N, C-alpha and C positions, 0 to 999 in steps of 0.2 A: 584543331580544337578538340579537347577531350570530350567524349560523350558521357553525359551525366547519367545517374541512375534515374530514369524517368518515373519511377514509382514515387519519388519525392514530390513530383508535381501533382499527384493525386491528393496530397495532404491538404486539409483545410488551411486557411491563411496563416494561422499560428497555433502553437501549443496553448492550451487553455490558460494556464496560469501566467505565462508572460503576456498574454492578451489582456488579462485582468490588470496586471501591473501597468501596462501601457495606458489603459483607460483611467486608472487611478492616478497615475503620474500626470496625465493631461489635465485631470480635474484639479489636482493640487496646484499645478502651475497657474491655472486660471483662477484659483481661490486660495491665495497664499495664507489667509488667516483661518482656513478651515481646519478644525481638529478632527482628522479622519481616524476612525477606529476600524482596524482591519480584523475581520473575522472570516476572511476568505481562504487564503492559502493556509494549509495545515502545518504552520511552523510553530514550534514550542517557544515559550517565553521564560520558563523557569530555568535557573542556572543548573549546570551539571552538578550532581551531588558531590559534596566534599570528599567522601571516601574514594570516589572515582577519579576526581581531579588529583587528589594526593598520589594516587597510583601512577597517573600519567606524569606528574612532576618527578616522581622517583625514577620512572623509566627514562624520562628525558635526560636526567642527570647521568644515568648509566651510559647513555650515548656519548657522553663527553669523555669517557675513559677507555683506553685501548683494551683493557682486560674485560670490560663488560659491553663494549660496543656491539650493536646489532646492525648487520647489513641487510641484504635482501631477505625478506621473511620466507618461510616455507610456502610452497605453492598454494596449499589449501588453508594456510593460516597456522598460527602458533599452536603447538600441541596443548599448552596450558589453557588456552581459550577454548579449544574444541572439547577438551575434557570437561571444562566447567559447563559448556552448553549441553553436552550429552547428559551430564548428571542432573543439572537443575531444570532445564527446559523439557527434558524428555523422561529420564529415568524416574524423576520425582512424580511424574504423572503415569508411571507404569508402562512407559514406551522405551523399547530398546533401539537406540540409534548409535551406530559405531562412529567413533571420531573420524574414521576415514571416509565416512559418508557425508561429512560437514565441510562446506567450502566457505571460508570467511571472505567477505568482499566489502566493497565500499557502499553497500546499501541494497535494500530489496528492490528499489525502483530500477537500478541498473541491471540486476539479475533477471528481473521479470521482463525487461526489454531484451536482454541478451540471450536468454535461454532459447528463444525460438530459432536461433541460428543453427542449432544442431538438428533441426527437422527440415524435411523436404519442402520445396516451394509449393507442391501441390497438396499439402496437408489441408484438410478442412478445419477451420477454427471456429469454436463457439465462444461467445462472449455474453456476459450479462449486459443488460441495457437498462439503466445507466451503467457506465463502466469507468474505471480509472483509465485515463486516456492512453497511458503507455502501452497497455495490452493491445489496444487497437492500432495505434500509430506505428508500433514497431513491426506489426505484420503487414501493414500497408507498405512500409519501406522495403520489406523483404519480397514484395511482389505477390502476396497471397490474396489480393483483392482486385476488384475492378474499380471503377470510379465511384465517387460518392454522390448520392442523390441530393435533392434539395434539403432534406432533413439531416444530412451529414452521415447517413448510413451507407456503408460500402458494400457493393456487390461482391458476392463470394463468401462473406462472413455469415455465420449463423447467429442471429441475435436472439437473446432470451429476455424478453421484457420483464422488468421487475417494478411493479407499481402497487399502489394500495389495494387494487382489485385482487391481486394474488399474494398479498402480505409480503411483497418484495422477495418472493422465493422463486428462483429461476426454474422453469419447467424443463424437464429432461427432453431433448430433441426427439422427434419421432424417427428421424433418419440417422445416418452415420456421420460422426465427426471424429477427427483424429486428435485434436488438442482442445482442452476445455480450461478456460480461466475462471477460477472461483476465488472469492475474497470474503473472509469472515474473521472478525467483524468487518462489515462491508464499508468500503469507501466508494461511493459517497453517502449511501443511504443510512449508515450507522446501525443497520440491522444485523442479526447473527443467524448462522445455520445450526440447526439442531443435529444431534447425533443421527437421528433417523434420516434426515435429508442427506447428510454426508454418505450414509450407508447406501442410499439409493443411487447417488452419483458413482460410488465405487463399483457397485454392481453393473451399472450401465457402462462404465469405462472398461471393465473386464470383458463384457459382452462384445464391445466394439473394438477392443484392443486399443483404446484411446489412452492418452496421458492427461491427467489433471495437473495443472499448474495452480497451486494453492497458496494464496497470499495471506499470511497470518501476521502481518506487521503490527496489527492493533490487538493482538491476543491478550496483552497485559491488562486491557480494560474490561475483560470479561469478569463479571462479579457473580454469576450464577454457576455453581459447580456442575450442574447437569450439562452445561454447554462445553463441548470440547475446545481446548486451546490449540490443538494440533489435529490435522486430519489423520495422523498416524495413531490417534487414540481409538480409531474405528478399524475394526478387523478388515484386512485385505488391502488397506491403503498402500502399504509398502510396494505392492505389485503394480500400482497404477499412478502414484502421485509424487510430485516434486513439491517441496514446501520452501517458501521464502519467509525470512524473519528479519527484524531490524531492531537496532538499539536507538533509533531516532526518536520515537514518540513516547518511550518510557524512560530512557536514560538521558534524553536531551542531546543525542548525537547528530542532529540535523546539520550542524556546522563542521563536525569533524569526521563523519562518515564511517559507519561500520554496520555491517549486517552479515547474514549468511544464508546459504541455501543448502538444503538437504536432498541428496539424490540417492535413494536406496539402491543397493546392488542387485536387488531382484528385478528392477525395472528394465524392460526391454523395448527396443524399437526394431524396425525391419529395414534392411538395405534393399535397393532396387532388385538385387539378385534373389531376394527372398530370405537371405541369411539373417538370423537373429543377432542383434548387436546390443551390448550393454550400454545403456544411456549414461551410466556412471562414468564409464571410460571415455565416452565422447565429451561429456561436460568437463572432465578432468583435463582433457587435451585442449579444449577451447580455453578454459580458465587459465591454464598455465601459459598458453600462447599469447593471450591478449591482456593479461592482468599481472602486475608485479607485486601485488599484495597491499595489505593495510599496514600503515606505520606501526612500528613496535610499541611506542607509547600509547597509541590509540587501542591497540589490542590488550595492553596491560590494563587500561581503563575499562575496557569492555569486560575483562575477567573480574575486575573488582566490582562490577555491577552484580556479581553473583555472591559476593561476601555477605555476611549477615547485615553489616552496616549498609552496604550498597543496596541490598534488597529492601531494607526498611525505608531508606530514603526514596527509593523508586516508588514504593507503595504510597508514600505520603504525596508524591508529585501526582501520581495517577488519581489519587483521591481528590486532590485539589481540582484537576481538570474535570473530573466527573461531577464535582460539586458545582462547578461553573455550568456544566451542561444542565444540571437539575434546576439551577436558577433560571436559565434561559428557557427551559421547557415551561416552567411555572409562569413566567412573565408573559410569554408569547401565547400560551393557551388562554391566559386571562383576557387577552384582547381578541380572542376568537380565531387565532391562527391554528391550523391543524398541524401537529408535529409528530414525526416518527424519529426513531433512533435516539441517540444521546444517553442510553442507559448502559450499554456495554461498549460504547465507543465515544470518542470525543467530537462527534459530528452529529448535528441535527439536520434532518431532512424535512423541510416544511412545504406545504402546498402554497403556491403563490396566491395572494388574495385575488378576488374576482376583479377582472379588468386588467390584469397584468400577465404577460408571458414572462418567462424566466429572465431573459435579458432586460426586458422592460422593468421588472422589479429590481434587478441590479442597479439600473440607472436611477430609479425612484429612490432607493435607499441611499445611494451615494449622494445624489443631489439634495435630498430633503433632510436626511438624518446624518449624513456624512459617515455612514456605516458601509463597510465592504463585505459582501458575501460572495458566493459562487453560484452562477446561474446553472440550473439543472440541465439545460439543453447542451451545455458544454461537455457533459458526460455521455451524451447520446440522445437519440430521438425520444426514447421513453422518459428522459429526464425533463422534457418540456412540461411546464406547469409545476415544477418543483424548484427548490432553492436550498443550497447547503450553507449552514452557518457552523463555524468552528468554535469550540470551547477553549482553544489555545489563546488565552490572553490573561492579563492581570485582572484581579477581581474588580478593581475600581473601573476598568475599562468595560468589563462585562456588564456591570450594573449601569454604567452610563449609557452603553449601547442599547440596553433593554429599555431604559427610560426614554431615549430618543425615539425608538421604534414605537413605543406605547403612545407617545404624544402624537404620532401620525394618525 
């Protein structure tokens, strides 16, 4: 009998979002007439913009002809897409990123989970708390932790609590860590990091020779120009940071999958022998070994997201979701609920009303209002007492959900 990876047995019963789906499905089966409004999982609802879809249709037609057929894509992604990314996501903001430093993938979630594979098992990992579960669970699977305690916190990880008491800003550890996960705009709290905060983390990473894994999947929702969209807008980041990006939450690619990761060539790690090793080279080796690339029509669509028509359509979609968030903030504050986030992100992070823990509030909203959210405790121990609502839904559903909650 094959010996399993025992680290998987440390994981809590189920990944957060499938567990939510399980509970909601059980409720729907028992209440077949209930009109459930889902504001839990952060899946978009607006269709992919027409300029992007047209580019994918044209590219799909190319695949039908011998002279224009495309087989396996280049390991790091099509050059036309990487050129568009370098120009519009970085050069336009004064940042120099080479196209050979960009790795196109099937999404930021996959890359943020897979990236840890190029690091040693004994690396010390620091996480914000609450945290996007993939950062934590992938390191549990890799064997970098002990068992979880009753709050779900794993021995061996360095947790950085982010609550209202510290304005949801992670405090720099007092000791040494090797890998640091940061996310801005943050999932789940919807808050953002300032340029000054990023600079402090970069200085700490340099001092400790640590690597920052920076998730910028929601950068398109930032409306304040003083807030960086990329950690590379801050001096020194190329020496210490890897950045993840996604087309899911701005261009609507949740169902067709495309994202990318930037690994600067200055970034170094150290082998057991003490030899310095280029992390860019290691990730390129891992990427080409385990991944066969994003489909050509999808990459054509992603490139079209940077066309003038594509950018305009995306801005309209983002504005729609941010208006949803504004409506939700207004309605919830009017009934006395304390709200954070939702200004530079599609998520609202609210304090659960008195008498409810986060899973209890989940059940209360589902049973009494037929509205689904995400319990804060599912994101970590410091998420207890909080609750996440997503602005990803149609306007009539947002208005109806707010009316139902208000009636409670």
